[in-house]
N, C-alpha and C positions, 0 to 999 in steps of 0.2 A: 929569603925565608919569610914566610907569612905567619902572622900571629892572629889567633882568634881567642878572645876572652869572653867568658860568659859566667853567669851565676847558676848554681845548681844546689840541690839538697841531696845529701847522701841517703840512699835508699837501697837496702839489701846488698850493698857493695857490688853493684853490677859492673862497675869499673874496678880495676885492681887498686884498692886503697889500703893503706896500713890498717891493721886490726885495731889500732888505738883510736881510730876515728869512729865514734858511735853513729848509728842511724839518726837521721833527722837534723843533723848539723848543717847549717848553711855553708857552702863552699864557694870559692872563687877559683875558676879553672882557667888555666892559660895553656893553649895548645900551640906548639911551634911546628910548622909544616915546612919541609924542604920543597923548594920550587921544582927540583928535579922529579920528585915523586908526583907532584901535581900535574906537570905536563905529560908525564908518562901514562897517567891513569885517565886522562881526558878522552872521552869517546867522541867519535866523529858524529856530528849532528845529522839526523836523518833529514833528507830533502825529498819532496814529492817528485815524481817522474816528470821530466820535461814534456812528455807526451800529453799531460793533463793541462798544460798552459793554454788558456783561451777556450777551454771546453765548458766552463761553468758560466751560466747566465743567471742574473738576478731576476726573480719573478715578482718580488714585492717592492713597494715604495718604502724605504727605510725612514723617510722623513714624515710620512703621514701618520697621524695618531692611530693607536691600536683600536680605540673605541670612539664612537661619535661623541661630539661635545655635549649633547643632550644627556648622555649617560653619566656625566660627571656628578650630577645631583644625587645619584644613587649612593655615592661614596660618603655622603655626609650623614 
């Protein structure tokens, strides 16, 4: 079982809360999730097609500065 704890503020009772809890009251919420539900709902991650492997080439130099060093004075 996985537990998630967070703090929230009651606002318009968007979650089912007892009517005795007024709006604007700080709450501490604890969610308990069954592992069976978590593994059943996990989606398979999308992967790019293997046909695309090796077809992309870099055109720019990623290490070179974006602007010349002389233009750095303009930023002051």
